[in-house]
C-alpha positions as CSV (number, residue, x, y, z in Angstrom):
1,M,78.3,-10.2,-137.4
2,D,79.9,-13.5,-138.0
3,V,79.3,-14.7,-141.1
4,S,79.9,-18.4,-142.5
5,V,79.4,-20.3,-145.4
6,S,78.4,-23.5,-144.8
7,Q,77.0,-26.8,-147.2
8,V,74.3,-28.7,-144.7
9,E,71.1,-29.7,-145.2
10,I,68.1,-27.4,-145.1
11,P,66.6,-29.9,-142.1
12,T,69.7,-29.4,-140.1
13,V,70.1,-25.9,-140.2
14,D,70.8,-23.9,-136.9
15,A,69.6,-20.5,-136.8
16,D,66.5,-18.8,-135.6
17,L,65.4,-18.0,-138.9
18,L,66.1,-19.3,-142.7
19,A,65.3,-17.3,-145.5
20,V,65.3,-18.7,-149.2
21,G,64.4,-16.5,-152.6
22,L,61.8,-17.1,-154.7
23,C,61.6,-15.9,-158.1
24,E,58.4,-15.4,-160.0
25,G,56.9,-18.3,-161.7
26,E,58.9,-21.0,-160.0
27,E,57.8,-23.1,-157.0
28,L,59.2,-23.4,-153.7
29,P,61.5,-26.1,-152.7
30,A,59.8,-29.6,-152.3
31,E,60.5,-29.4,-148.7
32,F,58.5,-26.7,-148.1
33,A,55.4,-27.1,-150.6
34,L,53.1,-28.5,-148.2
35,A,54.4,-26.4,-145.2
36,P,52.0,-24.4,-143.5
37,G,51.8,-20.9,-144.7
38,A,53.3,-21.7,-148.4
39,A,49.9,-20.5,-150.4
40,D,51.1,-17.4,-149.0
41,A,54.5,-17.6,-150.9
42,K,54.9,-15.3,-154.0
43,G,57.7,-14.9,-156.4
44,G,57.0,-11.3,-156.8
45,F,59.6,-8.7,-156.0
46,K,60.1,-7.9,-151.8
47,K,57.1,-10.2,-151.0
48,L,57.2,-11.5,-147.9
49,A,55.6,-15.0,-146.5
50,M,56.6,-16.5,-143.2
51,L,56.5,-20.8,-143.3
52,H,56.2,-23.0,-140.3
53,P,57.7,-26.6,-141.5
54,E,59.2,-29.1,-138.8
55,R,62.5,-28.0,-139.5
56,P,63.7,-25.6,-139.0
57,T,60.6,-24.2,-137.5
58,R,60.5,-20.7,-139.4
59,V,61.0,-20.3,-142.9
60,L,60.8,-16.7,-144.7
61,V,60.5,-16.8,-148.4
62,V,61.3,-13.5,-150.1
63,G,60.3,-12.5,-153.3
64,L,62.8,-12.1,-155.8
65,G,60.8,-11.1,-158.2
66,K,62.0,-12.1,-162.5
67,R,64.9,-14.5,-162.9
68,K,66.7,-12.2,-165.6
69,E,66.8,-9.4,-163.3
70,L,67.9,-11.0,-160.5
71,D,71.5,-9.4,-159.3
72,A,73.4,-8.6,-156.5
73,E,71.6,-5.5,-155.9
74,R,68.0,-7.5,-155.8
75,A,69.7,-9.7,-153.4
76,R,71.0,-6.7,-151.1
77,I,67.5,-5.5,-151.0
78,A,65.6,-9.2,-150.2
79,A,68.7,-9.3,-147.3
80,A,67.7,-6.4,-146.1
81,L,64.0,-7.2,-145.8
82,A,65.0,-10.6,-144.1
83,A,67.1,-8.9,-141.9
84,K,64.2,-6.5,-140.9
85,E,61.7,-9.3,-140.3
86,A,64.3,-11.0,-137.9
87,G,64.5,-8.0,-136.1
88,K,60.5,-8.0,-135.3
89,L,61.6,-11.9,-134.0
90,S,64.1,-11.1,-132.1
91,A,66.3,-13.8,-134.1
92,T,70.0,-13.3,-133.4
93,S,70.6,-15.6,-136.2
94,I,69.8,-16.1,-139.6
95,A,70.7,-18.3,-142.5
96,W,69.8,-17.9,-146.2
97,A,69.9,-20.3,-149.2
98,L,72.0,-18.5,-151.7
99,P,69.6,-18.6,-154.7
100,S,70.7,-20.4,-158.0
101,S,72.4,-17.9,-160.5
102,E,75.0,-18.2,-163.1
103,D,77.0,-15.6,-160.6
104,D,77.0,-17.5,-156.8
105,A,79.5,-14.6,-155.4
106,A,77.2,-11.9,-156.9
107,L,74.5,-13.0,-155.1
108,A,76.8,-14.0,-151.7
109,E,78.1,-10.8,-151.7
110,G,74.8,-9.1,-151.8
111,L,73.2,-11.2,-149.4
112,V,76.0,-10.9,-146.9
113,T,76.2,-6.9,-147.4
114,G,72.0,-6.5,-147.6
115,T,72.3,-8.5,-144.1
116,I,74.9,-6.7,-142.6
117,L,73.3,-3.0,-143.6
118,G,69.7,-4.1,-143.3
119,A,70.6,-5.1,-139.6
120,Y,72.0,-1.7,-138.6
121,R,70.6,0.5,-136.2
122,F,72.0,3.8,-133.8
123,D,69.9,4.0,-130.6
124,R,73.2,4.7,-128.1
125,F,71.8,8.0,-127.2
126,K,68.0,6.5,-126.4
127,G,67.3,5.6,-122.7
128,K,67.0,2.3,-121.2
129,D,64.2,0.6,-118.6
130,P,66.3,-1.3,-116.4
131,D,63.3,-3.4,-116.1
132,D,63.7,-4.0,-120.2
133,P,65.0,-7.1,-121.6
134,E,67.9,-6.2,-123.5
135,P,67.2,-5.9,-127.3
136,S,68.2,-8.4,-129.0
137,V,71.0,-7.9,-131.9
138,L,71.1,-10.3,-135.1
139,D,75.2,-11.1,-134.7
140,S,75.3,-14.0,-136.9
141,L,74.6,-15.1,-140.8
142,T,75.1,-18.5,-142.3
143,L,74.7,-18.8,-146.3
144,L,74.5,-21.8,-147.5
145,A,76.4,-21.9,-150.7
146,P,79.5,-23.2,-152.7
147,D,82.8,-23.1,-150.3
148,S,83.4,-21.3,-153.4
149,V,82.2,-18.4,-152.0
150,A,83.7,-18.1,-148.7
151,G,86.0,-15.3,-150.1
152,T,83.4,-12.8,-151.5
153,A,81.3,-13.3,-148.2
154,E,84.2,-12.7,-146.0
155,A,85.3,-9.6,-148.0
156,A,81.5,-8.6,-148.1
157,R,81.3,-8.8,-144.2
158,V,84.6,-6.5,-144.4
159,C,83.3,-3.7,-146.4
160,A,80.1,-3.7,-144.8
161,E,80.8,-3.5,-141.4
162,A,83.1,-0.9,-142.2
163,Q,80.2,1.1,-144.3
164,N,78.2,0.8,-140.9
165,R,81.2,2.2,-138.9
166,A,81.0,5.2,-141.5
167,R,76.8,5.4,-140.9
168,D,78.3,5.7,-136.7
169,L,80.6,8.9,-137.8
170,Q,77.6,10.5,-140.1
171,S,75.2,10.4,-137.3
172,L,77.1,11.2,-134.0
173,P,76.3,14.7,-133.3
174,S,78.6,17.4,-133.9
175,N,79.0,17.7,-130.4
176,V,80.6,14.4,-130.2
177,A,82.0,14.1,-133.5
178,T,84.1,17.0,-133.8
179,P,87.5,17.6,-136.0
180,S,89.2,15.9,-132.7
181,F,86.8,13.2,-133.0
182,L,87.8,12.4,-136.3
183,A,91.2,12.4,-135.8
184,R,90.9,10.0,-132.9
185,R,89.4,7.7,-134.8
186,A,92.0,7.5,-137.5
187,R,94.7,7.1,-134.8
188,E,92.6,3.6,-134.2
189,I,92.4,2.3,-137.3
190,A,96.1,3.4,-137.8
191,S,97.1,1.5,-134.4
192,A,94.9,-1.9,-135.4
193,H,96.7,-2.3,-138.7
194,P,100.4,-2.7,-138.6
195,A,100.5,-1.3,-142.7
196,V,98.9,2.1,-141.6
197,S,100.4,5.0,-140.6
198,T,98.8,8.7,-139.4
199,E,99.9,12.1,-138.8
200,V,97.6,14.8,-137.2
201,L,98.1,18.7,-138.2
202,G,96.6,20.9,-135.7
203,R,95.8,25.0,-136.3
204,E,98.9,26.0,-135.8
205,E,100.9,23.8,-138.0
206,I,97.6,24.1,-140.9
207,A,98.6,27.9,-140.6
208,A,102.3,27.1,-141.1
209,K,101.7,25.2,-144.0
210,K,99.8,28.0,-145.5
211,M,96.5,26.5,-145.7
212,G,94.4,28.9,-146.3
213,G,91.2,27.3,-147.2
214,L,91.3,25.2,-144.0
215,V,92.5,28.5,-142.1
216,A,89.5,30.6,-143.2
217,V,87.0,28.1,-142.9
218,S,87.8,27.1,-139.3
219,Q,88.6,30.6,-138.2
220,G,85.0,31.1,-136.9
221,S,84.7,27.8,-135.1
222,T,86.6,27.6,-131.2
223,E,86.9,23.7,-132.2
224,E,90.3,23.4,-133.6
225,P,90.7,22.4,-137.3
226,K,93.0,18.7,-138.3
227,L,94.2,17.9,-141.5
228,I,94.2,14.2,-140.7
229,V,97.0,12.0,-143.1
230,L,96.5,8.3,-143.2
231,R,99.2,6.6,-145.3
232,Y,98.5,2.7,-146.3
233,D,101.6,0.8,-147.2
234,G,100.1,-2.3,-149.1
235,G,103.5,-3.2,-151.1
236,G,101.5,-2.5,-154.4
237,S,103.3,-2.1,-157.4
238,G,100.9,0.3,-159.4
239,K,100.6,3.7,-158.8
240,T,99.9,5.2,-155.3
241,L,95.9,6.2,-154.7
242,G,94.9,9.0,-152.8
243,L,91.7,9.6,-151.0
244,V,90.7,13.0,-150.1
245,G,87.5,13.0,-148.1
246,K,85.7,16.8,-146.7
247,G,85.1,16.7,-142.8
248,V,83.4,19.6,-142.2
249,T,81.7,18.5,-138.8
250,F,78.8,20.9,-138.7
251,D,78.2,23.3,-141.6
252,T,76.2,26.4,-140.3
253,G,77.2,28.5,-144.0
254,G,79.6,30.4,-141.7
255,I,78.5,34.1,-142.3
256,S,76.3,33.1,-145.3
257,L,74.3,31.2,-142.6
258,K,71.9,28.7,-143.8
259,T,68.3,28.6,-143.5
260,P,67.3,26.8,-140.3
261,A,65.0,23.8,-141.5
262,G,67.2,20.9,-141.9
263,M,70.0,22.5,-140.3
264,H,70.5,19.7,-138.2
265,E,71.5,17.4,-140.8
266,M,74.6,19.2,-141.5
267,K,76.2,17.1,-138.8
268,M,76.9,14.9,-141.8
269,D,78.5,17.1,-143.9
270,M,81.6,15.1,-142.8
271,S,80.5,11.9,-144.7
272,G,83.2,12.2,-147.3
273,A,85.5,12.2,-144.3
274,A,83.6,9.1,-142.7
275,A,83.9,7.0,-146.2
276,V,87.7,7.8,-146.9
277,L,88.3,6.7,-142.9
278,E,86.3,3.9,-142.9
279,A,87.8,2.6,-146.3
280,V,91.0,2.9,-145.6
281,G,90.4,0.5,-142.5
282,A,88.7,-1.5,-144.9
283,I,91.7,-2.0,-147.6
284,A,93.7,-2.5,-144.8
285,E,91.8,-5.7,-143.5
286,L,91.4,-6.5,-146.7
287,G,95.4,-6.3,-147.8
288,L,95.1,-5.1,-150.6
289,A,98.5,-5.2,-152.8
290,I,98.2,-1.2,-153.5
291,D,100.0,1.9,-151.6
292,L,97.5,4.5,-150.3
293,V,97.7,8.0,-148.8
294,A,94.3,9.9,-147.5
295,V,93.8,13.1,-146.7
296,V,91.2,14.5,-144.6
297,P,90.6,18.2,-144.4
298,S,88.1,18.8,-141.1
299,T,86.5,21.9,-139.5
300,E,83.4,23.3,-138.1
301,N,81.8,26.2,-140.2
302,M,80.6,28.8,-138.3
303,P,79.3,32.5,-137.6
304,S,81.6,34.5,-135.5
305,G,83.4,37.5,-135.0
306,T,86.0,36.0,-135.9
307,A,85.0,33.7,-139.1
308,I,85.9,34.6,-142.8
309,K,83.4,37.2,-144.2
310,P,81.9,36.8,-147.6
311,G,84.4,39.3,-150.3
312,D,87.2,37.9,-148.1
313,I,90.3,37.0,-150.5
314,I,92.7,33.6,-148.9
315,T,95.5,32.1,-150.5
316,Q,95.6,28.3,-150.8
317,Y,98.0,25.8,-150.5
318,N,98.9,25.6,-154.0
319,G,99.5,29.4,-154.3
320,K,96.4,30.4,-155.9
321,T,94.3,33.5,-154.7
322,V,90.2,32.7,-154.0
323,E,87.5,35.5,-153.7
324,V,85.4,34.3,-151.3
325,N,82.3,35.7,-152.1
326,N,80.1,32.5,-150.1
327,T,81.3,31.3,-146.4
328,D,78.7,28.4,-147.4
329,A,81.0,27.5,-150.2
330,E,83.5,26.3,-147.7
331,G,84.0,22.5,-148.4
332,R,86.0,23.3,-152.2
333,L,88.4,25.6,-150.2
334,I,89.3,23.0,-147.7
335,L,89.4,20.2,-150.5
336,A,91.8,22.6,-152.1
337,D,94.2,22.9,-150.0
338,A,93.7,19.1,-149.5
339,L,93.9,17.8,-153.0
340,A,97.2,19.5,-153.6
341,Y,98.6,18.1,-150.5
342,A,97.8,14.7,-151.0
343,I,99.2,14.8,-155.0
344,E,102.5,16.4,-152.8
345,L,102.3,13.4,-150.1
346,G,102.9,11.4,-153.6
347,A,99.5,10.6,-154.8
348,E,99.9,9.7,-158.4
349,R,95.6,9.5,-159.3
350,V,93.4,11.1,-156.8
351,V,89.5,10.9,-155.8
352,D,88.0,13.0,-153.2
353,I,84.8,12.5,-151.9
354,A,82.3,15.3,-150.5
355,T,78.6,16.8,-149.4
356,L,79.6,19.4,-151.5
357,T,76.3,20.7,-153.7
358,G,72.5,20.9,-152.9
359,A,72.7,21.4,-157.1
360,V,73.9,17.3,-157.4
361,M,70.3,16.6,-156.0
362,I,68.4,19.0,-158.3
363,A,71.0,17.3,-161.1
364,L,70.4,13.3,-160.1
365,G,68.7,12.5,-156.9
366,S,69.1,10.1,-154.1
367,S,69.7,7.4,-156.7
368,Y,73.0,8.6,-158.2
369,A,76.2,10.2,-156.9
370,A,78.3,12.8,-159.3
371,V,81.7,11.9,-160.4
372,I,83.5,14.3,-162.7
373,S,87.0,13.8,-163.6
374,N,90.2,14.4,-166.1
375,D,90.8,11.2,-166.5
376,D,88.6,8.8,-168.7
377,V,89.7,5.6,-167.8
378,L,89.8,6.4,-164.2
379,A,85.8,7.9,-164.1
380,A,85.3,4.4,-165.8
381,E,87.0,2.6,-163.2
382,V,84.7,4.6,-160.3
383,E,81.9,3.9,-162.8
384,Q,82.5,0.5,-162.7
385,V,83.0,-0.2,-159.6
386,G,79.7,2.1,-158.7
387,R,77.6,-0.4,-160.5
388,E,79.3,-3.3,-158.9
389,T,78.6,-2.0,-155.5
390,G,75.4,-0.5,-156.1
391,E,76.6,2.8,-155.2
392,L,75.9,3.9,-158.3
393,V,77.3,7.2,-159.4
394,W,76.7,9.3,-163.2
395,R,79.5,11.5,-164.7
396,L,79.0,15.2,-165.0
397,P,81.3,16.8,-168.4
398,L,84.2,19.4,-167.5
399,H,84.2,22.2,-170.0
400,H,86.0,25.5,-170.3
401,E,83.0,27.3,-170.3
402,Y,82.2,25.9,-166.6
403,K,85.6,26.3,-165.4
404,A,85.4,29.8,-166.6
405,L,82.4,30.5,-164.0
406,M,84.6,30.5,-161.2
407,K,87.4,33.3,-162.3
408,G,87.9,35.7,-159.6
409,T,87.8,39.4,-160.3
410,V,90.2,41.0,-158.2
411,A,91.9,37.0,-157.4
412,D,92.4,34.1,-159.3
413,L,89.4,32.2,-158.9
414,T,86.1,32.8,-156.4
415,N,84.8,29.9,-154.6
416,A,80.7,30.7,-156.0
417,A,79.8,31.1,-159.6
418,A,77.6,34.4,-160.1
419,K,75.4,32.8,-162.0
420,R,73.6,29.9,-160.9
421,K,74.4,28.1,-163.7
422,A,75.8,24.3,-163.2
423,G,76.3,24.3,-159.8
424,T,77.8,20.8,-159.4
425,I,79.8,21.1,-162.2
426,S,81.3,24.6,-161.3
427,A,82.2,23.9,-158.1
428,A,84.3,20.3,-159.1
429,S,86.2,22.7,-161.8
430,F,86.9,25.1,-158.8
431,L,88.9,21.6,-157.5
432,E,90.1,20.7,-160.4
433,E,92.4,23.8,-160.4
434,F,94.1,22.1,-157.4
435,V,95.1,18.6,-158.9
436,G,97.5,19.6,-162.3
437,E,97.6,16.9,-164.7
438,T,97.0,14.1,-162.3
439,P,94.4,11.8,-162.8
440,W,91.5,13.3,-160.3
441,A,87.6,12.4,-160.1
442,H,85.3,13.8,-158.1
443,L,82.7,12.3,-156.4
444,D,79.3,14.9,-154.9
445,I,77.5,13.0,-152.7
446,A,75.7,15.5,-151.1
447,G,72.1,14.1,-152.7
448,T,73.2,9.8,-151.6
449,A,74.9,10.4,-148.2
450,W,71.6,10.4,-146.7
451,D,68.1,10.3,-147.0
452,V,68.1,7.5,-149.8
453,G,65.7,5.1,-148.8
454,R,66.6,1.7,-149.9
455,A,65.6,-1.1,-148.3
456,Y,69.9,-1.8,-146.7
457,T,70.5,1.8,-145.6
458,G,66.9,3.5,-144.8
459,N,66.4,6.9,-144.7
460,D,69.0,8.3,-142.7
461,A,73.0,7.9,-142.9
462,N,74.6,4.8,-144.8
463,G,77.9,5.0,-145.6
464,F,78.0,5.9,-149.3
465,G,81.4,5.5,-150.3
466,V,82.9,3.3,-148.4
467,R,82.1,-0.2,-150.6
468,L,82.8,1.7,-153.5
469,L,86.0,3.1,-152.5
470,T,87.4,-0.2,-151.2
471,A,85.9,-1.7,-154.7
472,L,88.2,1.0,-156.1
473,A,91.4,0.1,-154.5
474,Q,91.1,-3.7,-155.0
475,S,90.3,-3.0,-158.9
476,L,93.4,-0.8,-159.0
477,A,95.9,-2.8,-156.9
478,A,98.9,-4.5,-158.6
């Protein structure tokens, strides 16, 4: 989407639709007070009213709620509602009058992000009647705002479009978005940015490196697994950031087969991988001054005559042995190898992101992702950027009693605790075994990667984590 910042007067706005915000108890701008439809305008949050002044001919008033509650998140929601109204009107361009506030940059980010995310749709597999006109696409946003927010608006555009690309990856069926497909996407990102390089390992190379987790999970599928590595050389003077994303492109549960209901959604078990890949692209496009290594272990988890069986014992990349007592607890097995490998490649602080446990939905629903960390400073940074981006996280604790749940009987560890206690935390405690003393944070996004229901994401794939990881890289850049 083309995003620009302009200081033109409202009557001269050249857009199919102008959107203005209205807070509770406040008046419309004088030029709209007597326009047809003005009596319907309300300041209640998410209330919409269409005005028809002489110029511009269509003005959408969006209720912002109480002035003291106006923030970037409310701006995202308001912008998404306006984008959807623009779609109903077949508008291809929209202008937003930046609401007055003490933080113009925050509201500008919210309006840009909400517009781009709210205008998203995934319809590439739907048939089109050749006699029907091409559907209109909202492809232009003008912010009527001070020029001082132009940089913020451009950064928001980059991040929101990267998030939409992650949504595309999530939404693609697993017969398209295979591990090889994700590897090709990584190569596209590297080819588009000189500061990014990539390396992709196939089945034989993964086995040669003795990455027992990725080997075990992938052995039931005919699709070749891929270990995808992206490096970004931003020239930063700080510590190298590592990003690790779970890339299970379809998860049947393996021999520990899932129930059929909802299994089709398991094409999105690569949501962590999508977030990492597209965050690297956004970080590179923004030119952030940070050095970064990203590792994406990608595979299918399928039942077959060659699939790993409950009770099998494997050896992970760092040499620890694991009793695989539940083949549906596969994500932690591939992440374990990837975390150890990312640290070997130079990551000095590492964040992994994964649709890891159903338990996190019981604990936090879809409002917050869980963050679990061995480092207070890194955890605080993740929480802060989550608040700023609206990709909220809530920290859960680590404790030696949780770690004890993951001790094996005849191996060092088990991948599935015998007792149904603290499932999200015990899974993270398993991962902690593979990071040593390196500062590490784990994001469990099983409840937030789709079916969230916010105005700017809907209930489908939402690309959770792209803006959070990009903002984290920006906060750590030096």
